[in-house]
N, C-alpha and C positions, 0 to 999 in steps of 0.2 A: 475679229477674234472672239466675239460673243458666242460663236458656234462651239467653241471648246470650253466654255464655262460649264461646270458640272458634267464634264465629259466622262462617260463610263466605259467599261470594258466592252459592253455590248455595242456601243456606238463605235468603238475602235474596231472591232471585228467587221462591223458593217462597212466601214470605210476601207479597210484592208481588202475586202472582197471586191472592190471596184477594179475596173481595168486600170493598168498603169497610167495611161494618159488621163483618165478621168480623176484618178487619185491626185495626180500632179496639178490638174486644173483646180481641184479643191484646195490644194496648198496654195496655189496662186491667189485664189479667192480670199484665203485667210491672210495673204500678205507675207507668207513664208517663202514663196518663190517669186521671182521677178516677172512682172507682166510685160515690162519693157526695159531696155537698158540704153545708157548713154556711153558712147565709146570713150574710154579713158584716155586715148591718144589724141583724137581730133575733136572730141566732144560732140560728135554728130550722133545721129539716131542709129540704132542697131535693130536688125530683124532676126528672128529665130529661124534657124535652118533645121529641117526635120532630120532626125538621126539616120546615119547609114545603117546598113544591115547589122554590123558588128558594134553599133553604139546603142546606148540606152536613152540618152537625153538630148543628143544633138548639141548644137553650139549657137552662140550669138554672133552674128556677122555684121561688120560695119557696112553701112550703105554707101560710104564714101570710097570709091574705087581707088583713090590715091592714098588712102590711109596705110601707114606701115605696120599697124597692128590690127589686121582686118577681122580677127575673130577671138573668141574666148569661150570657155566651157559654159554650158547652160547653168550649171550650179555654182559657178564662181561667185564668191561674195555672199553666199547664203550659209545658213546653219548646216546645210546638207553637203557643202562643197568640201573637196579634199579627202573623200573617203571612197573606198571600194564598196561600201554598203549602199543599197537602194534607199530611196526616200521613204518607202514603206518600212524598211527595216529600222531606220534611224528614228522615224516617228513612233514606231511601236516601242522601241527601246526607251525613248525619252518618257513616254507614258508610263511604262512599268517602273522606271527610275523615280519619276515624280510621285507615284503612288506607293513606292517602297515595296513593290512586289517582286518576288522571285529570288532565288538564289542564283549564283553564277551559272551553275549547270542548267537551271530552268531557263535562264535568259539565253543561253547558247542554244538551247533546243527550240524555244518559242520563237526567237528572232532569227535564228539561223546564222549567228555569229560564231566563227570557227574556233577561237581560242579564248581562254580565260583572260590573257593579257589584253586582248581587244575589249573585253567587258570592263576591265579595270581602267583602260585608257578612256573609254567613253564615259564612264562614271566621273572620272576626274575632269573631263572636258565639260560635263554638265555642271559640275560644282564651280568651275572656273567661270562659266557663263553667268551663273547666278551670282557669284561673288562680284563680277564686274558690273552687273546690273545694280546691286546695292551700293557699290562704291560711287557709281555715277548718279544714282537717285536716292541719296541718303535722306533720312527723315528724323525729326526729333521725336522722342518717345516721352510718355508721360502726359499726353493730352495737349489741348490748346493752351498756348501761352507759356510753353516750356522754353527756356533760354539755353542756347547751345554754348558749350564750353569746349576746351581743347581736346578732351578725352570723351566725355559723355555728356548727355543732356541733363539740365536741371529739371527735376521732376516736381510737378505741382502737388500740393496737398491733396490727399485723398486717392492718388494714384500710386499703387504699389509696384515698384520695379524690383525684381529678384536679380541680384548680381552675383557673379562668381568669377573665379580665375582659373586658368589651367596653364601648364607648362608644356610648350611644344619643343621636343628635342629630337635629335637624330643620332643613331649609333653608327660608328664607323663600320664599314663592312668587315666582317670576320673578327671584330673587336668588341669586347664587352663594355668598354668605358664610354662615357657620354662625351659628346663634343662640347667645347667650351661655349660657343656662341648659341646658347638656347634662347628661346623667345617666349616671353610671357604674354598670354592672351587674356584680355579683360572683356567680359560680355555681360549683358543684362537682357531680360525679356519682361515685358509688361504683364503682370498677373491677369489672367482671364482673357488676354488678347495676344496670343503668342506671335502673331504676325508682326507685332510691334517689338523689335528686338535690335541689338547692336552687338558687335563684336570687333575689338580693335587690338592690335599689338601695342605693347608699351615697352619703352626702353629699360625701365627700371621697375623691379617688383614693388618698391615702396609706393609707386603711383597707383598700383592695383588696389592697395589697402586704403590709400588716402582718398582716392577719388569718390567712392560711394558715401563716405562719412561726411563729405563736404557738400554734396549735391542733393540733399533732401530725403524725402521718404523712400525707404528701400527695405528689402528683406534678403538676407544672403542665404544661400542654399545650393545644394547640387541639383543639377537637371540635365537632361539630354539635349544635345545640339545637333 
């Protein structure tokens, strides 16, 4: 994955200019596509079958002739699976999304995505993937020696963590009033190191106000997330 550190638009266009099979080989080298698969039914090895004339990616086929589930799609179980878009389109979209580049119309034109709803769906999917990553790989903020609590980390002296709250609500369709079950979100970011941050839902708004005053050095203020 070191190949995509400091990845630029010029490198993106260079990779998109590759032949489809060369591009997929590069994704395999990055670990974004499977180089080999194990059959989920019999746990034996699987081999890749070349695509037919009307196929783009081919399939994985179990080498066990007695297996009751002999094949699966080549992209099944990857970030690229379950979509009608090509691997090139999806890779290009995620690059533009990560770099915060392009309006919906620009993305539709540049990537070749047909509808605005598809753009919205892919943006939401990318956000979900990022959220899942941070849920599974949580970290304490505030530097070495910080102690974890039920809502936020305890911050060591000298590290400034800016904290704030926001209310997430939904309006009923065709109605102006707000629904009752709103959710308060409490978050913070380490000043000067925006990659160190957290955001958690809280059951009661009181905890949003109480938490930062109890857990060390902090500065409240508005900021973009």
